[in-house]
N, C-alpha and C positions, 0 to 999 in steps of 0.2 A: 280710660273712657268708661262710662256707665255700661255701654253695650258689651264691653269685654268682660264684665263681671258675671255674665251668663254664659260665657264661652265654655264649651265642654271638650272640644277637640281642636288641637293646634298642630299643624304640620309645618315644621321648619327644617325639614331634611335638606341636606346639601346647601348650606348657607354659611359655611365657615364660622359657625358659632363656637366660641371657646368657653362659654360659661353663662351662668344666670345670676341675676342680682336678687336679693331678698325683696319680696313684695312686687317683683316685676311680672308675675303671672297671677291670674285670678284664682281664687280658691274653688271656683266652680269647675276647674279643669279636670276632666276625667281621663283623657287620652292625649299623650304628648309624644310626637314622632320627631326624633332628633338624630336620625341616622345620617351617616356620612358628613359629620362635622369635625370640629377640632377639640372635642372634649378629651382631656387627658388626666385630670385629677378629681378626687372626691370633692375637694373644695369647690370646684367649678360647678358642681350640680347639687351642692349642699342645700340651696334654697328650695329644692324640690321636696325635701322632707317636710316642708311647712304646708304643702298642699294636701288638705284632708280628704279630697275626693279622687286623687290620682290613682287609677287602677291599672292603666296600660302605659308602659314606658318603653319606647324603642330607642336604644342607644347603640344599635349595631353600627359597625364600620366607623368607629371613632378610634381614639388611642387611649382608652381608659386604663389606667394602671391597676394592678392587683394589690393595692394596699389594704391593710386591716381597716382603715378608715372607710374605704369604699364598701366593704362588706357590711360594716356597721351602719353606714348611711342607708343602704337599701332596707335594712332591718327596721329603721326608724320611719320608713314611709308607711303610714298607718293603713292605707287602703290598697296597697300594691298587690295585684293579682297576676299580671302578665308582664314579663320582663324579657327584653331581647338585648343580648350583649354579644352576639356573634361578631367575630373579627375585631376583637379588642384584646389587648395583652392580659386582661384579667382572666380570660378564659384558660390561660396556660398555668394559672396558679394551682398547686396541688390541692385536690379535694374541692375544687371550685364549686361544683354543683352541690355537694353535700353541705358546704359552708353556707350557701345561699338558701337552700331548702330548709335547713335547720333553723335559720334565723328569720326568714320571711314566712311567718306562720300562715299567711293567707294566700301565698303564691300558688297558682293553679297551672301556670305555664311558664317554662323557662327555656328561652331560645326556641328550638324547633321540637320540643318534647313536653307533653303534659306532665304535671307533677301528680303521680298517683298516690293513693293512701299508703301503700306499702313503702314507697320511697320516703314519704314524709315520716312515717314511724321509724324507719331505719336511720334516716338522717338525724333525727332527734336523739336516738340512742347512741349513734356514732359520736355526736357532740359531747355526750356525757361520759361515754366509756370506750370509744374507739371502735375498731373494726369488729372485734369479737362481740361487743355489745350490739352492734348493728345486725350481725348475723343472727344472734339469738332473738332479737326483736322481730326481725323479718320472719323467722321460723314460727314464732308464737303468733304473729299476725296471720300467717297463712293457715296455721292449724285452726285458729279461731274462726277464720273465714270458712274453712271446710266444715267445721262443726256446726256453724250457723246455717249453712246451706243444707246439711243433712237434717237438722232439726226442722227447718222449714218444709223440706220434702215430707218428713214424717207427719208434720202438722196438717199439711194439705191432704195426705192420704187418710188421716184420722177423720178430718172433717167430711171428706167424701163418704167414708164408711158410715159416719154418723147419719148422714142424709139418707143413705141407702137403707140403714136400719130403721130410721124413722118412717120411711115409706112402707115398711112392713109391720108397723105396729098393729096389734090386734087387741081384743078384749078378753079378759078371763071371765069366770062365772060371776064375779062380783061387779063386773063392768069396768074394772081398772084397765088402763091401756098398758099392754105388756109387749115385750119383744118375743117373737117366735123363736124357736130353736134354730130355724134356718137363718133368720136375721142375725141372731147372736153369733152364728158361725162365721158370718161375714165381717164381724167387728174385730179389729186387731187386738190381740191379747194385752198389749201394752198401752191401749188407748187411754188417754187422759180425759176425764169428763170435764171439759172446759166449755167456753162459750160456743165452741163448734157444735156441741150437743144441743145446747140451748137454742141455737139458731135452727138446727135441723128439726128439733121437736116442735118448734113453732111454725114449721112449714115454710121457712124463708130460705131464699138462696143468697149466698154470700157474694 
């Protein structure tokens, strides 16, 4: 029906559904709730990969097997961001979560846990090089995160010092605006003269 072509949410939980047919669901669908049904194979849900706007898929409490086809199928869902697979045999597959996170690049939530950046980086490395590669990638990610936080802290301190120094600008005998010795003493020795200084000297607050 024409009205169904605008459907964005469909809840068919607890309906003994065993599968879907190609073209049976509208492309407008964003959220599909299919928990507590009789889904058991990847082929049964293969038509869902044709839905370009499907972001949320709840397949919890079915009987979905943990075949390679199932993992590959979820990876082919172009917009998938939230996936619920609790209480399915697929959850018992070794490296279940790593396999999904590494394949479903837009996934932000899997089962009852959000997909954090560190997990995504680690899973991608695991897929390429195993556990050692994952550990190395996570270590580098955490080090980079700490370094960025430190750099941001230094930048904020430098910009504040620049504003304080700008507030103490005076004039020399020629009329030029100069920093006093007291003001210079408050400026960090490693201060980078960037847009923080330009903002301060213009008398603006960031």
